[in-house]
N, C-alpha and C positions, 0 to 999 in steps of 0.2 A: 405223490401220485405222479410218474413220471411222464415228459411231456409226447413224448410218444406214445402211453395208453390213454391221452388225453386226445392225440389228437383222431388216433383211432375213432375210442368213442365218439368224434365229434363228425369222422365218418359216416356214421352210422345212422347218423340224426338229419331230419331234412332241414334243407337247406335257410327257411322260412325259421324266424326263433333262435337261428344254433348261439348268436352270438348270447341270447339269455342263457339258453343251454347251460355252454360254457362255464358262461358268472358262477352261475349256479354250482357247478361242476365244480369247481375251487373252491365256493362257502362251504361247499361240505366237506371238502377235503380239506381245507385250512382247519375248521372246527373239530376235526377226528381226529387228526394226528398230534405226535407225543407233544406233551409237556411237559416242563416243571410240574411236579407234583403236585396237586392244588389242597387243602384244608379240607376238615371235614368237619360240619357244626350239627350240633343239638341243640333244639334255640326252645327255651321255656317259652311258649307263649303266650300265655294266663288270657286275659280278658281282651276279648276283641278290642273294648277303648285303647291298647294300647296301640292301635295303629291311627288313631287321632288325637294321642294324648300326650302330653314333654314330659317324662316322667325316668328316670336311673334306670331303667330297666329300655326303652328305647334307647337311650346316651349309649346304655351297654353292646345294643344291635351295631348302631352307626360307628360305634369304635370301632365294634369287630369289621365291620364294611367295610371299612381305610385301611386296616392294617391288612386285608387280604388282598395276593391279586385279582385282578378282575376277570370273570370268570368267561368263559365261552358259552356256557348255558348253566342252567341250576337241576339238580331231580331236588326234589324235596318229596320230601316222605312225609303225611303229614297225618295228627291224628284222626281226623276228623274226613276220609274217605277211606273208609270201610265196604268191602266187596266180599262177593266169592269167589279166588278164583283171584288171581293179578294183573293188573292195567298199568297202562299208565296213559298218557293223556298223550291226546297226535294228531293235534287240532293246531292249524296256522295261525289264529289268534283266539286263547284262552276266554273264556267269560270267567266277569268276577264273581264270584260266588257268597253272599250274601244270608249265609249260612246259623243263622241266630235268632237272637225274638228280644221284645222288650228294651231295646236299646234308643239313644237317641237318634234321628231322622240325619243327623250328619254325616253317621257312621252310615247307611244305608245310600245316602250317597258319593263312599268312595267310589274309588275304581283303580285297575291299576292292571293300565293294559301292557302289561308283558306282553312281548311275542310267544306262541310256544316254538316248539321243534321239535318237526315230524320224524327228523333227521335224528334224531337224541333215541326219542322214543323209537324206532325200529334199530338204531345198533342197539337198546338196553334190551328190545325182544331178542337180538341177537345173540348178547350176549351169558346172559343166564338161559343156567343148563335147566335147573332143577326144577321147575314148573313151565307151562308154558305164558305166556306172556300177553294177554290183548290189549291190543290197540283202540282205544278211548276216542271217542267221539263227543260226546254228550256232556264231560263232566266240567273242566278248567280248574277255578285255580281259589279253591277255599278260603274260611278266615285264616285256618292253618297255615298254610303259605302267604297270603299277596300281608297281612296283618302285621308279619317280619320284614318278609324281603321284601316290601316297600324303606325300611330301613336299612335297610342295605346299598339297595339300589332306587333313590325315589325317582328317580328319573325312567326308569322303568325298559331299560335299553341292555338286558341280558335277558334272553329267552328263559322261558319258563317250564318245565312239564314236571307235572305229580306221578308218584304210583302209590299204588295203592296199596290195604293192608286187609289180607285174607283172615279174616275173621274166625275161618276153621280152621286156623293151624296155630301149632304150641310154638311158644318162645326159641325153640332152639329153629325148629322150620324159620323164622324171620333172621337170627341173626346168622342161618347158614347160606340163605340168599343175599342178604350182603355183602356175603364175602364178595359177592360173585358181582357185584357192581366195579371193586376194585380198579378194576385195569381205568373204570373209568375216567378216575384221578389223574390220573399220566393224557388225558383226552380234552384238558383245561375243563372241565365242569367240576362244578360246587357243588358233594353232598350234603343235602340239608336235612334234619331231622325235628321235626314239631310236632311237640306233646308238651308231658311237664313230668317230668320225674314223682313226686306227689301232689295226686290230685285225686280229691275224693272233695265235690259237688255239695254232697250230702250235709256234709259234718262243717261245712264252714261260718265258722261267726262271723257273721254279716257285718256285724257291730266294729269288729274289727278291725275289718279293710282295711280303714283309711288311719288308721290310727298307730303305725309302724310296723315291725315285724312283732309276730307272734307265730305261737306254733304249738300245740298241742305237742304232749310229751311223746307220745307216737311221731307223729311226724317231726320230731327231734332226732328221734332213736334212727327212722329210717332214711331221714335224710344223713346222718354223720354216716350211721351202715353204709349208703350206698356212694356215698363221696370215698369211704376208703376202702370199698370191691373197687374202684371205677380208677382212680388211684394207685392202685397196685395191680392191675391189670384182672382180676380178678375177677373174671367175666359169668362163668360157670356161676358162681355165687347169681351174679345178675340174671343171669338166662333163668336159674330156675328157683327165681322169686321166693314163688308158691312154697316155698321150702324153710323160710326167713322166720316164722313166727309171725305172730299177734300186727305188731309193725308191719309190715309190709303188707301182712291183707287189707291193716287200716287204707293204707296208703298208695295200693292200689287195687281198688273195688274190682273195676272192670282195667282190661288190658292195655284199651285202644290207643290213653298219653303217655304209657309208659313204650311201648313198643317202637317209637320211635328212637329211643335211647338207643338200644338195641343195635337201630340200625347203623348208628352213627361210631359206636363202639367194637364193632364187627371191623371196621374197615378200617381202625387201628393199626400203621408196620411197627416193626420191631425200632424205625430208628422215628415214631414220633412223639412226642411228645403233651401234654393236655393242660388244658389251661381250666379254671372253671371262673366261670362271671356271674354277675346278675344272682349272686349263691344268699338269696333270703325266700324267707316263708310269709305268707303273705293271709292270714281269715284262718289260720287256727293250722287248715291241713290242703293248703297250697303251697307247692315251693317252685321259683322260679330260677333256678338254676339253672345256668346253659355252659353247654362242653366250647374249647376249641379243641381239633385235633391235628398241631402240624411239625412239620417236621427241624429235629433240632438246628 
């Protein structure tokens, strides 16, 4: 925003508090101005215990956080916020949601006090034309968001908002909606999809979770095909995953953990490359495979 426009705006404000208003205007303008194109991430979040454990997956999240530029804010699409319609969190201070059960007390005591960003929420609402985006004041940060973002930015000093998954819509809809978010990459916004490519909790071999990498035959088949499609930009195969046979049906019994992958892939540009990391199978029917999309 040019100086004369700031002065004009300032003139319309009450004298009391004008300095504070001006400071806020600069903050909004700075955060939404043009920046170098930010990367995009898909993070296989796995167990909530990854929030407090030290393991190879946490190390992978931490490494990526150190490699990429620090963003102005984060927009996270988590598997754990499904709604009828599309919403973004718009509160100043989102709460840390412990949306799970049966875990140690230490996990429930974790707080991730990152600020929200009502400005980013309204900007997201403005740029999305495919649907009406609602502003939500009640959700917060679920474990699909905070359990991984806390390893990227442990000081909780980057504002975070979440976008919900409309459970009534088909995969193609989500992919097309995600494409409208691309402009945010050039405004210093890190877009994060959080889920798991292969996620079938009903078929987990719990006795093999701590025994190293293990995957059923169908898990191996689905993971390898998914990786091939990802690296070859065969997005249509991934969008129409219900036509890919039995292995995909077992890998994706419900779509919520898979859809954040489509949001990430939809944002890949022609000059972007893809790096796979944390590419490991667990308990037979889970994969932690994660992606970083960045300019070459």
